[in-house]
C-alpha positions as CSV (number, residue, x, y, z in Angstrom):
1,M,10.1,-19.1,-10.0
2,E,11.9,-22.4,-10.8
3,K,12.7,-24.8,-8.0
4,K,15.6,-26.5,-9.7
5,N,19.1,-25.4,-10.9
6,K,18.9,-22.4,-8.6
7,N,22.6,-21.6,-9.1
8,N,22.6,-21.8,-12.9
9,R,19.7,-19.5,-13.8
10,V,20.0,-15.9,-15.2
11,D,17.3,-13.4,-16.1
12,R,16.6,-12.1,-19.6
13,N,19.4,-9.4,-19.0
14,G,22.0,-12.0,-18.0
15,V,21.8,-11.2,-14.3
16,K,22.1,-14.2,-11.9
17,K,18.8,-15.4,-10.4
18,S,18.5,-16.9,-6.9
19,M,14.8,-17.1,-5.9
20,T,12.6,-20.3,-5.9
21,F,8.8,-20.6,-5.7
22,W,8.8,-21.2,-2.0
23,D,11.1,-18.3,-1.4
24,Y,8.4,-16.1,-2.9
25,I,5.7,-17.7,-0.7
26,G,7.6,-17.3,2.5
27,D,8.6,-13.7,1.7
28,G,5.0,-12.9,0.8
29,C,3.8,-14.1,4.2
30,G,5.8,-11.3,5.7
31,Q,3.9,-8.8,3.7
32,G,0.6,-10.5,4.6
33,G,1.4,-10.1,8.3
34,L,2.4,-6.4,7.8
35,N,-0.7,-5.6,5.9
36,L,-3.1,-7.3,8.3
37,I,-1.9,-5.0,11.0
38,M,-1.5,-1.8,9.0
39,S,-4.9,-2.3,7.2
40,L,-6.6,-2.6,10.5
41,S,-4.7,0.4,11.9
42,G,-5.9,2.3,8.9
43,Q,-9.4,2.0,10.3
44,V,-8.6,3.9,13.5
45,S,-10.0,7.2,12.3
46,Y,-13.4,5.6,11.9
47,F,-13.0,3.7,15.2
48,Y,-12.0,6.8,17.1
49,T,-14.7,9.0,15.8
50,E,-17.6,6.5,15.6
51,K,-16.9,4.1,18.5
52,V,-15.0,6.1,21.0
53,G,-16.5,9.5,20.2
54,V,-13.2,11.4,19.8
55,A,-13.5,14.6,17.8
56,A,-12.3,14.4,14.2
57,A,-9.9,17.4,14.7
58,T,-8.3,15.6,17.7
59,V,-7.8,12.4,15.6
60,S,-6.2,14.4,12.8
61,I,-3.8,16.1,15.3
62,V,-2.9,12.7,16.8
63,L,-2.1,11.1,13.5
64,I,-0.1,14.0,12.3
65,I,2.1,14.2,15.4
66,A,2.6,10.4,15.4
67,K,3.7,10.5,11.8
68,I,6.1,13.4,12.4
69,I,7.8,11.4,15.1
70,D,7.6,8.3,12.9
71,A,9.5,10.1,10.1
72,F,12.6,10.2,12.2
73,T,12.9,6.5,13.0
74,D,13.3,4.8,9.5
75,L,16.7,6.1,8.5
76,P,18.3,5.2,11.9
77,M,16.7,1.7,11.6
78,G,18.2,1.4,8.1
79,R,21.6,2.3,9.6
80,I,21.2,-0.3,12.3
81,I,20.6,-2.9,9.5
82,D,23.6,-1.7,7.5
83,K,25.8,-2.2,10.6
84,S,24.4,-5.6,11.6
85,R,26.7,-8.6,11.7
86,N,24.2,-11.2,13.0
87,P,25.0,-14.7,11.7
88,K,21.3,-15.2,10.9
89,G,21.4,-12.2,8.6
90,K,20.9,-8.5,8.7
91,C,17.1,-8.6,8.3
92,R,15.6,-11.9,9.4
93,P,16.2,-11.6,13.2
94,W,13.9,-8.6,13.4
95,F,10.9,-10.7,12.3
96,L,11.4,-13.0,15.3
97,R,12.1,-10.2,17.8
98,M,9.0,-8.1,16.8
99,A,6.3,-10.8,16.4
100,L,5.0,-10.5,20.0
101,P,5.3,-6.6,20.2
102,F,3.4,-6.5,16.9
103,L,0.5,-8.4,18.5
104,I,0.5,-6.3,21.7
105,S,0.7,-3.0,19.9
106,I,-2.3,-3.5,17.6
107,V,-4.5,-4.6,20.6
108,L,-3.5,-1.5,22.6
109,L,-4.6,0.6,19.7
110,F,-8.2,-0.2,20.4
111,T,-8.2,-0.3,24.2
112,V,-8.8,3.4,24.4
113,P,-9.8,4.3,28.0
114,K,-13.1,6.1,28.5
115,G,-14.1,8.4,31.3
116,V,-10.5,9.4,32.1
117,G,-10.5,13.0,30.8
118,A,-9.6,14.4,27.4
119,A,-5.9,14.9,28.2
120,V,-5.3,11.3,29.3
121,Q,-7.3,10.0,26.4
122,L,-5.3,12.1,23.9
123,A,-2.0,11.0,25.5
124,Y,-3.1,7.3,25.1
125,L,-4.0,7.8,21.5
126,L,-0.7,9.4,20.7
127,L,1.5,6.9,22.6
128,T,-0.2,3.8,21.2
129,N,0.1,5.2,17.6
130,I,3.8,6.0,18.1
131,L,4.4,2.6,19.6
132,L,2.8,0.8,16.7
133,T,4.1,2.8,13.8
134,A,7.3,4.6,14.9
135,L,8.8,1.7,16.9
136,V,7.4,-1.7,16.3
137,Y,6.3,-1.4,12.6
138,T,9.6,0.4,11.8
139,A,11.6,-2.5,13.3
140,V,9.8,-4.9,10.9
141,S,9.1,-2.9,7.8
142,V,12.6,-1.5,7.2
143,P,14.4,-4.9,7.3
144,Y,11.6,-6.4,5.3
145,S,12.1,-3.7,2.6
146,V,15.8,-4.4,2.5
147,L,15.5,-8.1,2.1
148,P,15.1,-8.2,-1.7
149,V,18.4,-6.5,-2.1
150,L,20.1,-9.2,-0.1
151,R,18.4,-12.0,-1.9
152,T,18.9,-11.1,-5.6
153,K,20.5,-8.6,-7.9
154,S,18.0,-9.4,-10.7
155,S,15.6,-6.6,-11.4
156,E,13.3,-9.2,-12.9
157,E,13.3,-11.2,-9.6
158,R,13.0,-8.1,-7.5
159,S,9.9,-7.3,-9.6
160,M,8.5,-10.7,-9.0
161,I,9.2,-10.4,-5.2
162,Q,7.3,-7.2,-5.2
163,V,4.5,-8.7,-7.3
164,S,4.3,-11.6,-4.8
165,R,4.3,-9.1,-1.9
166,S,1.5,-7.1,-3.6
167,I,-0.6,-10.2,-3.9
168,F,-0.3,-10.9,-0.2
169,S,-0.7,-7.2,0.5
170,Y,-4.0,-6.9,-1.4
171,L,-5.3,-10.2,-0.3
172,F,-4.9,-9.6,3.4
173,G,-5.8,-5.9,3.0
174,A,-9.0,-7.0,1.3
175,I,-9.7,-9.5,4.2
176,I,-9.7,-6.5,6.6
177,S,-11.8,-4.3,4.3
178,L,-14.4,-7.0,3.7
179,S,-14.6,-8.2,7.3
180,V,-13.9,-5.4,9.8
181,I,-17.3,-3.7,9.7
182,P,-19.6,-6.7,9.2
183,V,-17.6,-8.8,11.9
184,T,-17.4,-6.0,14.5
185,N,-21.1,-5.2,13.9
186,M,-21.9,-8.9,14.3
187,L,-20.0,-8.8,17.6
188,G,-22.1,-5.9,18.8
189,G,-20.4,-2.9,17.1
190,T,-18.9,-1.8,20.4
191,Q,-15.4,-1.0,21.4
192,L,-15.0,-4.4,22.9
193,A,-16.0,-5.9,19.5
194,W,-13.1,-4.0,17.9
195,I,-10.7,-5.2,20.6
196,K,-11.6,-8.8,20.0
197,Y,-11.3,-8.4,16.3
198,G,-7.9,-6.7,16.7
199,A,-6.6,-9.5,18.9
200,V,-7.4,-12.1,16.3
201,V,-5.8,-10.1,13.5
202,G,-2.7,-9.4,15.7
203,I,-2.2,-13.2,16.4
204,A,-2.5,-13.9,12.7
205,G,-0.1,-11.2,11.8
206,A,2.5,-12.3,14.4
207,L,2.3,-15.9,13.1
208,M,2.9,-14.8,9.5
209,L,6.0,-12.8,10.6
210,L,7.3,-15.9,12.3
211,F,6.8,-17.9,9.1
212,C,8.6,-15.3,7.1
213,Y,11.5,-15.5,9.6
214,K,11.6,-19.3,9.1
215,T,11.7,-19.3,5.3
216,S,13.3,-16.0,4.1
217,K,17.0,-16.7,4.3
218,E,19.4,-14.1,2.8
219,T,21.5,-15.2,-0.2
220,P,25.3,-15.5,0.4
221,A,27.4,-13.0,-1.5
222,E,29.1,-15.6,-3.5
223,E,25.8,-16.9,-4.9
224,L,25.0,-13.3,-6.0
225,G,28.2,-13.2,-7.9
226,E,29.8,-10.8,-5.4
227,E,32.9,-10.9,-3.2
228,P,32.0,-12.2,0.3
229,A,32.7,-8.7,1.7
230,A,30.4,-7.0,-0.8
231,Q,27.4,-7.3,1.6
232,E,29.4,-5.9,4.5
233,E,28.7,-2.2,4.7
234,E,31.6,0.2,5.2
235,D,31.6,2.3,8.3
236,V,30.0,5.3,6.7
237,P,28.9,7.8,9.3
238,F,25.1,8.3,9.5
239,A,25.2,12.0,8.5
240,Q,27.4,11.2,5.5
241,G,25.1,8.4,4.5
242,V,22.1,10.8,4.5
243,R,24.0,13.2,2.4
244,M,24.8,10.5,-0.1
245,L,21.2,9.5,-0.4
246,V,20.1,13.1,-0.9
247,K,22.6,13.4,-3.7
248,N,21.2,10.3,-5.4
249,K,18.5,12.0,-7.4
250,Y,16.9,8.7,-8.5
251,W,16.4,7.8,-4.9
252,I,14.6,11.1,-4.3
253,F,12.3,10.5,-7.3
254,A,11.6,6.9,-6.2
255,M,11.0,8.1,-2.6
256,V,8.5,10.7,-3.6
257,T,6.7,8.3,-6.0
258,S,6.4,5.7,-3.3
259,L,5.3,8.3,-0.7
260,V,2.5,9.8,-2.7
261,Y,1.4,6.3,-3.7
262,Q,1.0,5.4,0.0
263,V,-0.8,8.6,0.8
264,G,-3.4,7.5,-1.8
265,F,-3.6,4.1,-0.2
266,G,-4.0,5.7,3.2
267,I,-6.9,7.9,2.0
268,A,-8.5,4.9,0.4
269,G,-8.2,2.8,3.5
270,A,-9.5,5.5,5.8
271,S,-12.2,6.9,3.6
272,G,-14.2,3.9,2.3
273,T,-16.4,3.5,5.3
274,Y,-17.2,7.2,5.5
275,Y,-18.1,7.3,1.8
276,A,-20.3,4.2,2.1
277,K,-22.1,5.5,5.1
278,Y,-22.7,9.1,4.2
279,I,-22.7,9.1,0.4
280,Y,-24.1,5.7,-0.5
281,G,-26.1,5.5,2.7
282,N,-25.0,2.1,4.1
283,D,-21.6,1.4,5.7
284,N,-22.0,-2.3,5.0
285,L,-21.6,-1.5,1.3
286,V,-17.9,-1.4,2.0
287,A,-17.9,-5.2,2.1
288,I,-19.8,-5.4,-1.2
289,G,-17.5,-2.9,-2.9
290,G,-14.5,-4.8,-1.6
291,A,-15.9,-8.1,-3.0
292,I,-16.2,-6.4,-6.4
293,G,-12.7,-5.1,-6.1
294,M,-11.4,-8.6,-5.5
295,I,-12.3,-9.6,-9.1
296,G,-9.9,-6.9,-10.3
297,M,-7.3,-8.0,-7.8
298,L,-7.4,-11.6,-8.9
299,L,-6.8,-10.5,-12.5
300,G,-4.1,-8.2,-11.2
301,F,-2.3,-11.0,-9.4
302,V,-2.1,-12.9,-12.7
303,M,-1.2,-9.9,-14.9
304,A,1.2,-8.0,-12.7
305,G,4.3,-9.9,-13.8
306,P,3.5,-9.7,-17.5
307,I,2.6,-6.0,-17.2
308,I,5.9,-5.1,-15.7
309,K,7.8,-7.2,-18.2
310,K,5.9,-5.6,-21.0
311,F,5.9,-1.9,-19.9
312,G,8.8,-1.8,-17.4
313,L,8.7,-0.1,-14.0
314,V,7.8,3.4,-15.1
315,G,5.6,2.2,-18.0
316,S,3.4,0.2,-15.5
317,I,2.8,3.4,-13.6
318,R,1.9,5.2,-16.8
319,V,-0.8,2.6,-17.6
320,L,-2.2,2.7,-14.1
321,T,-2.3,6.5,-14.3
322,V,-4.7,6.3,-17.3
323,F,-7.1,4.1,-15.3
324,D,-6.9,6.2,-12.1
325,V,-7.6,9.4,-13.9
326,T,-10.5,7.9,-15.7
327,K,-11.9,6.5,-12.5
328,M,-11.7,9.9,-10.7
329,V,-13.3,11.8,-13.5
330,V,-16.3,9.4,-13.7
331,M,-16.6,9.4,-9.9
332,A,-16.7,13.3,-9.9
333,F,-19.6,13.2,-12.3
334,F,-21.4,10.3,-10.7
335,P,-20.4,10.3,-7.0
336,R,-23.4,8.3,-5.8
337,A,-23.3,5.6,-8.5
338,F,-22.1,2.7,-6.3
339,W,-22.0,0.0,-9.0
340,V,-20.3,2.2,-11.6
341,N,-17.6,3.4,-9.2
342,S,-17.1,-0.1,-7.7
343,V,-16.6,-1.6,-11.2
344,L,-14.2,1.1,-12.2
345,A,-12.2,0.6,-9.0
346,S,-12.1,-3.1,-9.7
347,L,-10.7,-2.5,-13.2
348,G,-8.1,-0.1,-11.8
349,S,-7.0,-2.9,-9.4
350,I,-5.8,-5.0,-12.3
351,F,-3.0,-2.5,-12.9
352,S,-2.6,-1.3,-9.3
353,I,-0.7,-4.4,-8.2
354,A,1.9,-3.9,-10.9
355,G,2.1,-0.2,-10.0
356,V,2.8,-1.0,-6.3
357,A,5.4,-3.6,-7.2
358,A,7.1,-1.2,-9.6
359,C,7.4,1.6,-7.0
360,N,9.2,-0.7,-4.5
361,V,11.6,-2.1,-7.1
362,M,12.4,1.5,-8.1
363,V,13.6,2.0,-4.5
364,N,15.4,-1.4,-4.3
365,N,17.4,-0.6,-7.5
366,C,18.7,2.6,-6.1
367,V,21.1,0.5,-4.0
368,E,23.2,-0.2,-7.1
369,Y,23.2,3.4,-8.0
370,N,24.7,4.2,-4.6
371,E,27.4,1.7,-5.3
372,Y,27.9,3.2,-8.8
373,L,28.3,6.7,-7.4
374,Y,30.0,6.1,-4.1
375,G,31.3,2.5,-4.0
376,V,28.9,1.6,-1.1
377,K,25.4,0.2,-1.2
378,L,23.7,1.8,1.9
379,A,21.1,-0.9,1.5
380,G,19.4,-0.4,4.8
381,M,19.2,3.4,4.6
382,T,18.1,3.3,1.0
383,N,15.3,0.9,1.5
384,S,14.1,2.5,4.8
385,V,12.1,4.8,2.6
386,V,9.7,1.9,1.7
387,G,8.7,1.5,5.4
388,F,8.7,5.3,5.8
389,S,6.4,5.7,2.8
390,G,4.0,3.0,4.0
391,K,3.7,4.4,7.5
392,V,3.9,8.1,6.9
393,G,2.0,7.9,3.7
394,S,-0.9,6.0,5.3
395,G,-0.8,8.3,8.3
396,I,-0.9,11.4,6.1
397,G,-3.8,9.9,4.1
398,A,-5.8,9.1,7.2
399,A,-5.0,12.6,8.6
400,L,-6.2,14.2,5.4
401,V,-9.5,12.3,5.8
402,T,-10.1,13.5,9.3
403,F,-8.9,17.0,8.5
404,C,-11.5,17.3,5.6
405,L,-14.1,15.9,8.0
406,S,-13.2,18.4,10.7
407,V,-13.2,21.5,8.5
408,S,-16.5,20.5,6.8
409,G,-18.2,20.3,10.2
410,F,-18.4,16.6,10.9
411,I,-20.0,15.7,14.2
412,S,-18.6,12.5,15.8
413,G,-21.3,10.0,16.7
414,A,-24.2,12.0,15.1
415,A,-26.9,10.1,13.3
416,A,-27.1,12.8,10.6
417,Q,-24.3,15.1,9.3
418,P,-24.4,18.7,7.9
419,E,-24.6,18.9,4.1
420,S,-21.1,20.4,4.1
421,V,-19.7,17.0,5.2
422,T,-20.7,15.6,1.9
423,Y,-18.3,18.0,0.1
424,G,-15.6,17.2,2.6
425,I,-16.0,13.5,1.7
426,Y,-15.8,14.3,-2.0
427,A,-12.6,16.3,-1.4
428,F,-10.7,13.3,0.2
429,A,-12.3,10.6,-1.9
430,I,-12.1,12.2,-5.4
431,Y,-10.1,15.4,-5.8
432,I,-7.2,14.9,-3.5
433,P,-6.6,11.4,-4.9
434,L,-6.6,12.9,-8.4
435,A,-3.9,15.3,-7.5
436,I,-1.9,12.4,-6.0
437,V,-2.1,10.5,-9.2
438,I,-0.7,13.4,-11.2
439,I,2.2,13.9,-8.7
440,K,3.0,10.2,-8.8
441,F,3.1,10.2,-12.5
442,I,5.5,13.2,-12.7
443,F,8.1,11.8,-10.3
444,S,8.0,8.3,-11.8
445,E,8.8,9.9,-15.2
446,L,11.8,11.7,-13.7
447,Y,13.1,8.2,-12.6
448,R,12.8,6.7,-16.1
449,P,16.4,7.5,-17.3
450,Y,17.8,5.3,-14.5
451,E,15.6,2.4,-15.4
452,K,17.3,2.4,-18.8
453,I,20.9,2.1,-17.4
454,Y,20.3,-0.2,-14.4
455,T,21.2,-3.4,-16.2
456,D,24.4,-1.8,-17.5
457,I,25.4,-0.9,-13.9
458,V,24.7,-4.4,-12.5
459,T,26.5,-6.2,-15.4
460,G,29.5,-3.9,-15.2
461,K,29.1,-2.2,-18.5
462,L,29.1,1.1,-16.6
463,K,32.0,1.3,-14.3
464,K,31.2,1.6,-10.6
465,A,33.0,3.9,-8.2
466,Q,36.0,2.5,-6.4
467,K,35.5,1.9,-2.6
């Protein structure tokens, strides 16, 4: 993260470096804004069922439909970025354009009308979720995921970018986890309290996007050691670009790894309050558990870079898998042991930040494999999967939570729940996450051969395809 001699630095593999300390800070603020909004939107399942009184089955259907629609917007957005010729860059202008819509869309998420009939209410839930995730969030997250590719070719720097982003992601995600229930309860615990809270979070998120726009300038091609035209994407038809990506097996492996990772995060974000309220017996324990988790996060912030340098991208996920499996097994035997489970989760957070960073770099680095195979980068379309994974994964995770609640007999707004709900909560808090950990491990291992040849491709030891 040196500030000086920016144009004369190379990483340990001899690849040119281009990032400075303040570049990482400005870039990280973009992630902070994104995570403020998406962490809060991850609480909508609890808000809909507990504060508005919507049936859990209805919430599950809404989230699934919204994510199905959402799934069709990321690749086209990536294509738009690949074709962009804006003098301010391919990615940066979107942070400016979407700041105000970001604020508006998060507030609308909580202004659910009451007394208007089930059909109107259902339509409102669906439209506001589509607006936030499929349109506004897509228009920010896809260019943001492409940005590292246009700033540096160094896998080491891309890893540090993702570590920096993970720090901001966890920090601002933790702010939401620690504050949303206590603050909204302090404001009265009503729908209006959630609207006020959402407005403050929306303003903060919009300001952070604007700061990212101000500071995150894309690196000129000549400073990356490329020809000036190298960042200009050829006119590859959209359908052909999709076929190219599908034939890039390492992109598929990275996409699945990233997607299941985000499903796990979606479950964690949507399930914590239910688990605290109905298993531990006090929903305010979410804040205490989050505070304990912050200890692990702080250590993870410091150790993420060294972990990735030591173990590599896939190796970091291997280490995290060991901790995740241990945590789930202990939790299965001691589901009501709040302190034990919270401490184990905190220990897992130490390696979780490195794991998240590794997943995103795996996707970033597939751009060079496209160039190796086809002679074109397809940077926007390749990295659109990062935003896709974040939104669709979190949506699937939240939908799994409400689905398990629904089939186990959860009653919205009831003071006491049937015993069967306890087992539904165990399913989405313990057993489904364990399956996700195993799937993530398998697909990251399939990616491992590419990690070994990436530097040879970047440095030209492996000849790339002719354009």
